[in-house]
PDB file with one MODEL, atoms N, CA, C and O in Angstrom:
MODEL        1
ATOM      1  N   MET A   1      -5.460 -12.230  -1.063  1.00  0.00           N
ATOM      2  CA  MET A   1      -6.107 -11.671  -2.389  1.00  0.00           C
ATOM      3  C   MET A   1      -4.344 -11.314  -3.117  1.00  0.00           C
ATOM      4  O   MET A   1      -4.329 -10.252  -3.740  1.00  0.00           O
ATOM      5  N   SER A   2      -3.961 -11.525  -3.107  1.00  0.00           N
ATOM      6  CA  SER A   2      -2.703 -11.764  -3.801  1.00  0.00           C
ATOM      7  C   SER A   2      -2.455 -11.111  -5.804  1.00  0.00           C
ATOM      8  O   SER A   2      -2.637 -11.853  -6.768  1.00  0.00           O
ATOM      9  N   LYS A   3      -2.251 -10.399  -5.852  1.00  0.00           N
ATOM     10  CA  LYS A   3      -2.615 -10.253  -7.407  1.00  0.00           C
ATOM     11  C   LYS A   3      -1.312  -9.813  -7.862  1.00  0.00           C
ATOM     12  O   LYS A   3      -0.411  -9.410  -7.127  1.00  0.00           O
ATOM     13  N   ASN A   4      -1.270  -9.920  -9.170  1.00  0.00           N
ATOM     14  CA  ASN A   4       0.365  -9.523  -9.812  1.00  0.00           C
ATOM     15  C   ASN A   4       0.874  -8.033 -10.033  1.00  0.00           C
ATOM     16  O   ASN A   4       2.042  -7.656 -10.130  1.00  0.00           O
ATOM     17  N   LYS A   5      -0.290  -7.282 -10.087  1.00  0.00           N
ATOM     18  CA  LYS A   5       0.277  -5.772 -10.459  1.00  0.00           C
ATOM     19  C   LYS A   5      -0.721  -4.965  -9.528  1.00  0.00           C
ATOM     20  O   LYS A   5      -1.669  -5.490  -8.944  1.00  0.00           O
ATOM     21  N   LEU A   6      -0.415  -3.730  -9.469  1.00  0.00           N
ATOM     22  CA  LEU A   6      -1.132  -2.941  -8.109  1.00  0.00           C
ATOM     23  C   LEU A   6      -2.666  -2.333  -9.803  1.00  0.00           C
ATOM     24  O   LEU A   6      -3.525  -1.506  -9.496  1.00  0.00           O
ATOM     25  N   GLU A   7      -2.653  -2.720 -10.772  1.00  0.00           N
ATOM     26  CA  GLU A   7      -3.625  -1.816 -11.780  1.00  0.00           C
ATOM     27  C   GLU A   7      -4.685  -3.496 -11.551  1.00  0.00           C
ATOM     28  O   GLU A   7      -5.764  -3.652 -12.124  1.00  0.00           O
ATOM     29  N   ASP A   8      -4.090  -4.496 -10.671  1.00  0.00           N
ATOM     30  CA  ASP A   8      -5.026  -5.542 -10.734  1.00  0.00           C
ATOM     31  C   ASP A   8      -6.080  -5.532 -10.134  1.00  0.00           C
ATOM     32  O   ASP A   8      -7.087  -6.061 -10.605  1.00  0.00           O
ATOM     33  N   TYR A   9      -6.056  -4.875  -8.877  1.00  0.00           N
ATOM     34  CA  TYR A   9      -6.856  -4.119  -7.496  1.00  0.00           C
ATOM     35  C   TYR A   9      -7.536  -2.931  -8.173  1.00  0.00           C
ATOM     36  O   TYR A   9      -7.004  -2.121  -8.932  1.00  0.00           O
ATOM     37  N   THR A  10      -9.440  -2.988  -7.564  1.00  0.00           N
ATOM     38  CA  THR A  10      -9.421  -1.388  -7.613  1.00  0.00           C
ATOM     39  C   THR A  10      -9.128  -0.625  -6.656  1.00  0.00           C
ATOM     40  O   THR A  10      -8.148  -1.095  -6.077  1.00  0.00           O
ATOM     41  N   GLU A  11      -9.455   0.262  -6.216  1.00  0.00           N
ATOM     42  CA  GLU A  11      -8.886   1.169  -5.183  1.00  0.00           C
ATOM     43  C   GLU A  11      -9.660   0.538  -3.964  1.00  0.00           C
ATOM     44  O   GLU A  11      -9.142   0.496  -2.848  1.00  0.00           O
ATOM     45  N   ALA A  12     -10.971   0.028  -4.234  1.00  0.00           N
ATOM     46  CA  ALA A  12     -11.318  -0.338  -2.744  1.00  0.00           C
ATOM     47  C   ALA A  12     -10.876  -1.280  -2.244  1.00  0.00           C
ATOM     48  O   ALA A  12     -10.950  -1.373  -1.019  1.00  0.00           O
ATOM     49  N   GLU A  13     -10.268  -2.300  -3.003  1.00  0.00           N
ATOM     50  CA  GLU A  13      -9.777  -3.484  -2.945  1.00  0.00           C
ATOM     51  C   GLU A  13      -8.150  -3.251  -2.207  1.00  0.00           C
ATOM     52  O   GLU A  13      -7.677  -3.886  -1.265  1.00  0.00           O
ATOM     53  N   PHE A  14      -7.688  -2.430  -2.778  1.00  0.00           N
ATOM     54  CA  PHE A  14      -6.514  -1.978  -2.346  1.00  0.00           C
ATOM     55  C   PHE A  14      -6.624  -1.115  -1.177  1.00  0.00           C
ATOM     56  O   PHE A  14      -5.556  -0.962  -0.584  1.00  0.00           O
ATOM     57  N   LEU A  15      -7.123  -0.817  -0.936  1.00  0.00           N
ATOM     58  CA  LEU A  15      -7.328   0.133   0.545  1.00  0.00           C
ATOM     59  C   LEU A  15      -7.806  -1.125   1.572  1.00  0.00           C
ATOM     60  O   LEU A  15      -7.335  -1.272   2.699  1.00  0.00           O
ATOM     61  N   ALA A  16      -8.649  -1.847   1.074  1.00  0.00           N
ATOM     62  CA  ALA A  16      -8.928  -3.075   2.096  1.00  0.00           C
ATOM     63  C   ALA A  16      -7.350  -3.761   2.558  1.00  0.00           C
ATOM     64  O   ALA A  16      -7.079  -3.822   3.757  1.00  0.00           O
ATOM     65  N   PHE A  17      -6.391  -4.245   1.550  1.00  0.00           N
ATOM     66  CA  PHE A  17      -5.052  -4.731   1.477  1.00  0.00           C
ATOM     67  C   PHE A  17      -4.135  -3.731   2.673  1.00  0.00           C
ATOM     68  O   PHE A  17      -3.500  -4.262   3.585  1.00  0.00           O
ATOM     69  N   VAL A  18      -4.202  -2.302   2.485  1.00  0.00           N
ATOM     70  CA  VAL A  18      -3.343  -1.634   3.162  1.00  0.00           C
ATOM     71  C   VAL A  18      -4.035  -1.659   4.908  1.00  0.00           C
ATOM     72  O   VAL A  18      -3.364  -1.616   5.939  1.00  0.00           O
ATOM     73  N   THR A  19      -5.041  -1.713   4.836  1.00  0.00           N
ATOM     74  CA  THR A  19      -5.802  -1.405   6.323  1.00  0.00           C
ATOM     75  C   THR A  19      -5.989  -2.547   7.197  1.00  0.00           C
ATOM     76  O   THR A  19      -6.372  -2.474   8.365  1.00  0.00           O
ATOM     77  N   LYS A  20      -5.517  -4.264   6.174  1.00  0.00           N
ATOM     78  CA  LYS A  20      -5.563  -5.026   6.659  1.00  0.00           C
ATOM     79  C   LYS A  20      -4.032  -5.127   7.280  1.00  0.00           C
ATOM     80  O   LYS A  20      -3.872  -5.772   8.316  1.00  0.00           O
ATOM     81  N   ILE A  21      -3.159  -4.626   6.778  1.00  0.00           N
ATOM     82  CA  ILE A  21      -1.722  -4.350   7.077  1.00  0.00           C
ATOM     83  C   ILE A  21      -1.255  -3.342   8.611  1.00  0.00           C
ATOM     84  O   ILE A  21      -0.370  -3.503   9.452  1.00  0.00           O
ATOM     85  N   PHE A  22      -2.485  -2.147   8.412  1.00  0.00           N
ATOM     86  CA  PHE A  22      -2.470  -1.346   9.681  1.00  0.00           C
ATOM     87  C   PHE A  22      -3.024  -2.053  10.708  1.00  0.00           C
ATOM     88  O   PHE A  22      -2.881  -1.680  11.873  1.00  0.00           O
ATOM     89  N   ASN A  23      -3.617  -2.997  10.423  1.00  0.00           N
ATOM     90  CA  ASN A  23      -4.294  -3.918  11.621  1.00  0.00           C
ATOM     91  C   ASN A  23      -3.745  -4.764  12.350  1.00  0.00           C
ATOM     92  O   ASN A  23      -3.948  -4.831  13.562  1.00  0.00           O
ATOM     93  N   SER A  24      -2.671  -5.822  11.453  1.00  0.00           N
ATOM     94  CA  SER A  24      -1.922  -6.435  11.535  1.00  0.00           C
ATOM     95  C   SER A  24      -2.858  -8.001  11.644  1.00  0.00           C
ATOM     96  O   SER A  24      -2.580  -9.057  12.213  1.00  0.00           O
ATOM     97  N   ASP A  25      -4.021  -7.591  10.847  1.00  0.00           N
ATOM     98  CA  ASP A  25      -4.668  -8.593  10.492  1.00  0.00           C
ATOM     99  C   ASP A  25      -5.072  -9.921   9.718  1.00  0.00           C
ATOM    100  O   ASP A  25      -6.034 -10.291   9.045  1.00  0.00           O
ATOM    101  N   HIS A  26      -3.622 -10.564  10.229  1.00  0.00           N
ATOM    102  CA  HIS A  26      -3.201 -12.283   9.399  1.00  0.00           C
ATOM    103  C   HIS A  26      -2.802 -12.654  10.569  1.00  0.00           C
ATOM    104  O   HIS A  26      -2.411 -12.157  11.625  1.00  0.00           O
ATOM    105  N   ASP A  27      -3.044 -13.854  10.011  1.00  0.00           N
ATOM    106  CA  ASP A  27      -2.828 -14.900  10.999  1.00  0.00           C
ATOM    107  C   ASP A  27      -1.872 -15.471  11.761  1.00  0.00           C
ATOM    108  O   ASP A  27      -1.907 -16.244  12.718  1.00  0.00           O
ATOM    109  N   THR A  28      -0.926 -14.891  11.094  1.00  0.00           N
ATOM    110  CA  THR A  28       0.868 -15.276  11.620  1.00  0.00           C
ATOM    111  C   THR A  28       1.384 -13.656  11.470  1.00  0.00           C
ATOM    112  O   THR A  28       0.921 -12.647  10.937  1.00  0.00           O
ATOM    113  N   GLU A  29       2.402 -13.934  12.116  1.00  0.00           N
ATOM    114  CA  GLU A  29       3.261 -12.286  12.352  1.00  0.00           C
ATOM    115  C   GLU A  29       3.837 -12.725  10.672  1.00  0.00           C
ATOM    116  O   GLU A  29       3.670 -11.696  10.017  1.00  0.00           O
ATOM    117  N   GLN A  30       4.272 -13.527   9.997  1.00  0.00           N
ATOM    118  CA  GLN A  30       5.018 -14.254   8.716  1.00  0.00           C
ATOM    119  C   GLN A  30       3.839 -13.612   7.835  1.00  0.00           C
ATOM    120  O   GLN A  30       4.245 -13.277   6.722  1.00  0.00           O
ATOM    121  N   GLN A  31       2.658 -13.392   8.033  1.00  0.00           N
ATOM    122  CA  GLN A  31       1.834 -13.137   7.018  1.00  0.00           C
ATOM    123  C   GLN A  31       2.038 -11.725   6.784  1.00  0.00           C
ATOM    124  O   GLN A  31       2.259 -11.223   5.682  1.00  0.00           O
ATOM    125  N   ASP A  32       1.932 -10.984   8.126  1.00  0.00           N
ATOM    126  CA  ASP A  32       2.059  -9.634   8.065  1.00  0.00           C
ATOM    127  C   ASP A  32       2.928  -9.036   7.391  1.00  0.00           C
ATOM    128  O   ASP A  32       2.690  -8.206   6.513  1.00  0.00           O
ATOM    129  N   VAL A  33       4.428  -9.559   7.892  1.00  0.00           N
ATOM    130  CA  VAL A  33       6.133  -9.508   7.019  1.00  0.00           C
ATOM    131  C   VAL A  33       5.441  -9.521   5.529  1.00  0.00           C
ATOM    132  O   VAL A  33       5.517  -8.478   4.879  1.00  0.00           O
ATOM    133  N   ASP A  34       4.779 -10.637   4.967  1.00  0.00           N
ATOM    134  CA  ASP A  34       4.623 -10.706   3.675  1.00  0.00           C
ATOM    135  C   ASP A  34       3.847  -9.547   2.412  1.00  0.00           C
ATOM    136  O   ASP A  34       4.055  -9.058   1.301  1.00  0.00           O
ATOM    137  N   ALA A  35       2.684  -9.573   3.717  1.00  0.00           N
ATOM    138  CA  ALA A  35       1.665  -8.323   3.316  1.00  0.00           C
ATOM    139  C   ALA A  35       2.388  -7.147   2.849  1.00  0.00           C
ATOM    140  O   ALA A  35       2.040  -6.371   1.958  1.00  0.00           O
ATOM    141  N   VAL A  36       3.673  -7.110   3.726  1.00  0.00           N
ATOM    142  CA  VAL A  36       4.726  -5.726   3.861  1.00  0.00           C
ATOM    143  C   VAL A  36       5.299  -5.557   2.594  1.00  0.00           C
ATOM    144  O   VAL A  36       5.026  -4.735   1.719  1.00  0.00           O
ATOM    145  N   ILE A  37       6.279  -6.613   2.626  1.00  0.00           N
ATOM    146  CA  ILE A  37       6.700  -6.872   1.336  1.00  0.00           C
ATOM    147  C   ILE A  37       5.998  -7.021  -0.194  1.00  0.00           C
ATOM    148  O   ILE A  37       6.624  -6.955  -1.252  1.00  0.00           O
ATOM    149  N   GLU A  38       4.406  -7.260  -0.037  1.00  0.00           N
ATOM    150  CA  GLU A  38       3.807  -7.314  -1.099  1.00  0.00           C
ATOM    151  C   GLU A  38       3.378  -5.946  -1.380  1.00  0.00           C
ATOM    152  O   GLU A  38       3.192  -5.606  -2.548  1.00  0.00           O
ATOM    153  N   PHE A  39       3.130  -4.773   0.015  1.00  0.00           N
ATOM    154  CA  PHE A  39       2.851  -3.362  -0.112  1.00  0.00           C
ATOM    155  C   PHE A  39       3.699  -2.986  -1.465  1.00  0.00           C
ATOM    156  O   PHE A  39       3.247  -2.489  -2.496  1.00  0.00           O
ATOM    157  N   GLU A  40       5.112  -3.376  -1.165  1.00  0.00           N
ATOM    158  CA  GLU A  40       6.007  -2.547  -1.404  1.00  0.00           C
ATOM    159  C   GLU A  40       6.459  -2.803  -3.336  1.00  0.00           C
ATOM    160  O   GLU A  40       6.861  -2.173  -4.315  1.00  0.00           O
ATOM    161  N   ARG A  41       5.964  -4.385  -2.840  1.00  0.00           N
ATOM    162  CA  ARG A  41       6.002  -4.748  -5.001  1.00  0.00           C
ATOM    163  C   ARG A  41       5.355  -4.309  -5.679  1.00  0.00           C
ATOM    164  O   ARG A  41       5.739  -4.004  -6.808  1.00  0.00           O
ATOM    165  N   LEU A  42       3.915  -4.070  -5.191  1.00  0.00           N
ATOM    166  CA  LEU A  42       3.118  -3.686  -5.907  1.00  0.00           C
ATOM    167  C   LEU A  42       3.285  -2.050  -6.052  1.00  0.00           C
ATOM    168  O   LEU A  42       3.128  -1.460  -7.121  1.00  0.00           O
ATOM    169  N   THR A  43       3.626  -1.414  -4.808  1.00  0.00           N
ATOM    170  CA  THR A  43       3.401   0.112  -5.269  1.00  0.00           C
ATOM    171  C   THR A  43       4.475   0.744  -5.936  1.00  0.00           C
ATOM    172  O   THR A  43       4.328   1.806  -6.542  1.00  0.00           O
ATOM    173  N   GLN A  44       5.937  -0.080  -5.822  1.00  0.00           N
ATOM    174  CA  GLN A  44       7.055   0.341  -6.548  1.00  0.00           C
ATOM    175  C   GLN A  44       7.374   1.578  -5.684  1.00  0.00           C
ATOM    176  O   GLN A  44       8.109   2.321  -6.334  1.00  0.00           O
ATOM    177  N   HIS A  45       7.157   1.970  -4.728  1.00  0.00           N
ATOM    178  CA  HIS A  45       7.218   3.470  -4.108  1.00  0.00           C
ATOM    179  C   HIS A  45       8.744   3.518  -3.769  1.00  0.00           C
ATOM    180  O   HIS A  45       9.143   2.539  -3.139  1.00  0.00           O
ATOM    181  N   PRO A  46       9.650   4.457  -4.064  1.00  0.00           N
ATOM    182  CA  PRO A  46      10.709   4.493  -3.102  1.00  0.00           C
ATOM    183  C   PRO A  46      11.168   4.504  -1.645  1.00  0.00           C
ATOM    184  O   PRO A  46      12.264   4.328  -1.112  1.00  0.00           O
ATOM    185  N   ASP A  47       9.958   4.772  -1.198  1.00  0.00           N
ATOM    186  CA  ASP A  47       9.945   4.950   0.282  1.00  0.00           C
ATOM    187  C   ASP A  47       9.510   3.324   0.756  1.00  0.00           C
ATOM    188  O   ASP A  47       9.584   2.902   1.910  1.00  0.00           O
ATOM    189  N   GLY A  48       9.243   2.879   0.072  1.00  0.00           N
ATOM    190  CA  GLY A  48       8.822   1.504   0.381  1.00  0.00           C
ATOM    191  C   GLY A  48       7.770   1.023   1.429  1.00  0.00           C
ATOM    192  O   GLY A  48       6.605   1.291   1.137  1.00  0.00           O
ATOM    193  N   SER A  49       8.006   0.288   2.722  1.00  0.00           N
ATOM    194  CA  SER A  49       7.104   0.448   4.018  1.00  0.00           C
ATOM    195  C   SER A  49       7.189   1.672   4.513  1.00  0.00           C
ATOM    196  O   SER A  49       6.314   2.017   5.307  1.00  0.00           O
ATOM    197  N   ASP A  50       8.042   2.416   4.231  1.00  0.00           N
ATOM    198  CA  ASP A  50       8.036   3.554   5.157  1.00  0.00           C
ATOM    199  C   ASP A  50       6.744   4.583   5.046  1.00  0.00           C
ATOM    200  O   ASP A  50       6.341   5.370   5.902  1.00  0.00           O
ATOM    201  N   VAL A  51       6.294   4.362   3.900  1.00  0.00           N
ATOM    202  CA  VAL A  51       4.945   5.272   3.246  1.00  0.00           C
ATOM    203  C   VAL A  51       3.609   4.753   4.124  1.00  0.00           C
ATOM    204  O   VAL A  51       2.519   5.318   4.038  1.00  0.00           O
ATOM    205  N   ILE A  52       3.882   3.509   5.040  1.00  0.00           N
ATOM    206  CA  ILE A  52       2.839   3.314   5.976  1.00  0.00           C
ATOM    207  C   ILE A  52       3.592   3.270   7.407  1.00  0.00           C
ATOM    208  O   ILE A  52       2.807   3.669   8.267  1.00  0.00           O
ATOM    209  N   PHE A  53       4.447   3.032   7.779  1.00  0.00           N
ATOM    210  CA  PHE A  53       4.971   2.988   8.936  1.00  0.00           C
ATOM    211  C   PHE A  53       5.499   4.316   9.987  1.00  0.00           C
ATOM    212  O   PHE A  53       5.415   4.675  11.161  1.00  0.00           O
ATOM    213  N   TYR A  54       6.233   4.851   8.357  1.00  0.00           N
ATOM    214  CA  TYR A  54       7.122   6.357   8.670  1.00  0.00           C
ATOM    215  C   TYR A  54       6.559   7.481   7.886  1.00  0.00           C
ATOM    216  O   TYR A  54       7.369   8.117   7.211  1.00  0.00           O
ATOM    217  N   PRO A  55       5.009   7.925   7.850  1.00  0.00           N
ATOM    218  CA  PRO A  55       4.851   8.875   6.765  1.00  0.00           C
ATOM    219  C   PRO A  55       5.299  10.774   7.310  1.00  0.00           C
ATOM    220  O   PRO A  55       5.354  11.208   8.461  1.00  0.00           O
ATOM    221  N   GLU A  56       5.486  11.341   6.329  1.00  0.00           N
ATOM    222  CA  GLU A  56       6.051  12.166   6.353  1.00  0.00           C
ATOM    223  C   GLU A  56       5.611  13.517   7.582  1.00  0.00           C
ATOM    224  O   GLU A  56       4.437  13.174   7.718  1.00  0.00           O
ATOM    225  N   ASP A  57       5.695  14.249   8.135  1.00  0.00           N
ATOM    226  CA  ASP A  57       5.312  14.856   9.336  1.00  0.00           C
ATOM    227  C   ASP A  57       4.331  15.932   8.849  1.00  0.00           C
ATOM    228  O   ASP A  57       4.779  17.057   8.626  1.00  0.00           O
ATOM    229  N   GLY A  58       3.123  15.694   8.679  1.00  0.00           N
ATOM    230  CA  GLY A  58       1.629  16.108   8.396  1.00  0.00           C
ATOM    231  C   GLY A  58       1.074  15.182   7.328  1.00  0.00           C
ATOM    232  O   GLY A  58       0.312  15.687   6.504  1.00  0.00           O
ATOM    233  N   ASP A  59       1.292  14.198   7.261  1.00  0.00           N
ATOM    234  CA  ASP A  59       0.980  13.540   6.475  1.00  0.00           C
ATOM    235  C   ASP A  59      -0.266  12.576   7.034  1.00  0.00           C
ATOM    236  O   ASP A  59      -0.119  11.943   8.079  1.00  0.00           O
ATOM    237  N   ASP A  60      -1.549  12.511   6.234  1.00  0.00           N
ATOM    238  CA  ASP A  60      -2.290  11.878   6.580  1.00  0.00           C
ATOM    239  C   ASP A  60      -1.719  10.362   7.046  1.00  0.00           C
ATOM    240  O   ASP A  60      -1.178   9.725   6.142  1.00  0.00           O
ATOM    241  N   ASP A  61      -1.781   9.811   8.195  1.00  0.00           N
ATOM    242  CA  ASP A  61      -1.488   8.322   8.507  1.00  0.00           C
ATOM    243  C   ASP A  61      -2.189   7.178   8.829  1.00  0.00           C
ATOM    244  O   ASP A  61      -1.957   6.141   9.452  1.00  0.00           O
ATOM    245  N   SER A  62      -3.472   7.854   7.991  1.00  0.00           N
ATOM    246  CA  SER A  62      -4.443   6.538   8.169  1.00  0.00           C
ATOM    247  C   SER A  62      -4.235   5.874   6.706  1.00  0.00           C
ATOM    248  O   SER A  62      -3.616   6.366   5.763  1.00  0.00           O
ATOM    249  N   PRO A  63      -5.110   4.266   6.775  1.00  0.00           N
ATOM    250  CA  PRO A  63      -4.524   3.808   5.403  1.00  0.00           C
ATOM    251  C   PRO A  63      -5.674   4.642   4.283  1.00  0.00           C
ATOM    252  O   PRO A  63      -5.316   4.071   3.253  1.00  0.00           O
ATOM    253  N   GLU A  64      -6.370   5.235   3.999  1.00  0.00           N
ATOM    254  CA  GLU A  64      -6.615   6.457   3.139  1.00  0.00           C
ATOM    255  C   GLU A  64      -5.731   7.386   2.492  1.00  0.00           C
ATOM    256  O   GLU A  64      -5.583   7.759   1.329  1.00  0.00           O
ATOM    257  N   GLY A  65      -5.091   7.695   3.787  1.00  0.00           N
ATOM    258  CA  GLY A  65      -3.642   8.433   3.540  1.00  0.00           C
ATOM    259  C   GLY A  65      -2.761   7.897   2.628  1.00  0.00           C
ATOM    260  O   GLY A  65      -2.452   8.494   1.597  1.00  0.00           O
ATOM    261  N   VAL A  66      -2.286   6.688   2.967  1.00  0.00           N
ATOM    262  CA  VAL A  66      -1.629   5.341   2.444  1.00  0.00           C
ATOM    263  C   VAL A  66      -1.751   5.242   1.388  1.00  0.00           C
ATOM    264  O   VAL A  66      -0.822   5.052   0.603  1.00  0.00           O
ATOM    265  N   VAL A  67      -3.449   5.391   0.965  1.00  0.00           N
ATOM    266  CA  VAL A  67      -3.090   4.777  -0.667  1.00  0.00           C
ATOM    267  C   VAL A  67      -3.690   6.279  -1.365  1.00  0.00           C
ATOM    268  O   VAL A  67      -4.109   6.129  -2.512  1.00  0.00           O
ATOM    269  N   ALA A  68      -3.772   7.622  -0.836  1.00  0.00           N
ATOM    270  CA  ALA A  68      -3.415   8.865  -1.107  1.00  0.00           C
ATOM    271  C   ALA A  68      -2.027   8.989  -2.138  1.00  0.00           C
ATOM    272  O   ALA A  68      -1.996   9.468  -3.272  1.00  0.00           O
ATOM    273  N   ARG A  69      -1.083   8.490  -1.476  1.00  0.00           N
ATOM    274  CA  ARG A  69       0.474   9.159  -1.180  1.00  0.00           C
ATOM    275  C   ARG A  69       0.830   8.222  -2.375  1.00  0.00           C
ATOM    276  O   ARG A  69       1.612   8.664  -3.217  1.00  0.00           O
ATOM    277  N   VAL A  70       0.397   7.152  -2.499  1.00  0.00           N
ATOM    278  CA  VAL A  70       0.485   5.983  -3.299  1.00  0.00           C
ATOM    279  C   VAL A  70       0.251   6.678  -4.836  1.00  0.00           C
ATOM    280  O   VAL A  70       1.171   6.948  -5.608  1.00  0.00           O
ATOM    281  N   LYS A  71      -1.170   6.898  -5.091  1.00  0.00           N
ATOM    282  CA  LYS A  71      -2.067   7.497  -5.971  1.00  0.00           C
ATOM    283  C   LYS A  71      -0.528   8.705  -6.923  1.00  0.00           C
ATOM    284  O   LYS A  71       0.321   8.755  -7.813  1.00  0.00           O
ATOM    285  N   LYS A  72      -1.082   9.301  -5.967  1.00  0.00           N
ATOM    286  CA  LYS A  72      -0.013  10.659  -6.039  1.00  0.00           C
ATOM    287  C   LYS A  72       1.305  10.229  -6.599  1.00  0.00           C
ATOM    288  O   LYS A  72       1.710  10.584  -7.706  1.00  0.00           O
ATOM    289  N   TRP A  73       2.049   9.331  -5.656  1.00  0.00           N
ATOM    290  CA  TRP A  73       3.339   8.901  -6.788  1.00  0.00           C
ATOM    291  C   TRP A  73       3.644   8.422  -7.706  1.00  0.00           C
ATOM    292  O   TRP A  73       4.649   8.486  -8.414  1.00  0.00           O
ATOM    293  N   ARG A  74       2.310   7.643  -7.747  1.00  0.00           N
ATOM    294  CA  ARG A  74       2.555   6.834  -8.931  1.00  0.00           C
ATOM    295  C   ARG A  74       1.990   7.760 -10.404  1.00  0.00           C
ATOM    296  O   ARG A  74       2.331   7.630 -11.580  1.00  0.00           O
ATOM    297  N   THR A  75       0.969   8.742  -9.738  1.00  0.00           N
ATOM    298  CA  THR A  75       0.678   9.464 -10.925  1.00  0.00           C
ATOM    299  C   THR A  75       1.691  10.571 -11.635  1.00  0.00           C
ATOM    300  O   THR A  75       1.643  11.153 -12.718  1.00  0.00           O
ATOM    301  N   GLU A  76       2.730  10.596 -10.409  1.00  0.00           N
ATOM    302  CA  GLU A  76       3.357  11.753 -11.001  1.00  0.00           C
ATOM    303  C   GLU A  76       4.672  11.092 -11.749  1.00  0.00           C
ATOM    304  O   GLU A  76       5.532  11.748 -12.337  1.00  0.00           O
ATOM    305  N   ASN A  77       4.647   9.609 -11.600  1.00  0.00           N
ATOM    306  CA  ASN A  77       5.688   9.052 -12.041  1.00  0.00           C
ATOM    307  C   ASN A  77       5.217   7.919 -13.226  1.00  0.00           C
ATOM    308  O   ASN A  77       5.747   6.854 -13.541  1.00  0.00           O
ATOM    309  N   HIS A  78       3.815   8.699 -13.830  1.00  0.00           N
ATOM    310  CA  HIS A  78       3.229   8.138 -15.283  1.00  0.00           C
ATOM    311  C   HIS A  78       3.296   6.370 -15.121  1.00  0.00           C
ATOM    312  O   HIS A  78       3.408   5.494 -15.979  1.00  0.00           O
ATOM    313  N   LEU A  79       3.150   6.290 -13.354  1.00  0.00           N
ATOM    314  CA  LEU A  79       3.085   4.529 -13.498  1.00  0.00           C
ATOM    315  C   LEU A  79       0.891   4.675 -13.536  1.00  0.00           C
ATOM    316  O   LEU A  79       0.094   5.579 -13.282  1.00  0.00           O
ATOM    317  N   PRO A  80       0.759   3.063 -14.048  1.00  0.00           N
ATOM    318  CA  PRO A  80      -0.965   2.830 -13.872  1.00  0.00           C
ATOM    319  C   PRO A  80      -1.329   2.528 -12.297  1.00  0.00           C
ATOM    320  O   PRO A  80      -0.625   2.011 -11.429  1.00  0.00           O
ATOM    321  N   LEU A  81      -2.779   3.072 -12.225  1.00  0.00           N
ATOM    322  CA  LEU A  81      -3.179   3.201 -11.221  1.00  0.00           C
ATOM    323  C   LEU A  81      -4.090   2.042 -10.753  1.00  0.00           C
ATOM    324  O   LEU A  81      -3.560   0.964 -11.022  1.00  0.00           O
ATOM    325  N   PHE A  82      -4.880   1.955 -10.349  1.00  0.00           N
ATOM    326  CA  PHE A  82      -6.000   0.694 -10.129  1.00  0.00           C
ATOM    327  C   PHE A  82      -7.092   0.453 -11.240  1.00  0.00           C
ATOM    328  O   PHE A  82      -7.477   1.360 -11.979  1.00  0.00           O
ATOM    329  N   LYS A  83      -7.529  -0.751 -11.294  1.00  0.00           N
ATOM    330  CA  LYS A  83      -8.734  -1.096 -12.498  1.00  0.00           C
ATOM    331  C   LYS A  83      -9.622  -0.416 -11.767  1.00  0.00           C
ATOM    332  O   LYS A  83     -10.785  -0.303 -12.155  1.00  0.00           O
TER     333      LYS A  83
ENDMDL
END
């Protein structure tokens, strides 16, 4: 489900993408790695994949929590969100 930018995704599609990363639900380890790299590219979040794998203490560490943190950071930085 590779798209060029975050705003090409609906929020539900992006949540499904993040959930697939959480579940390591790709056919190969390389596809798992590629998905994480794509997450970093799409979100442009300065914490990169740490948003997924090393959330701040007290942060929701679910896929929904990751999407919420991405939305919050992008909104604070005046970057577009989902379609």
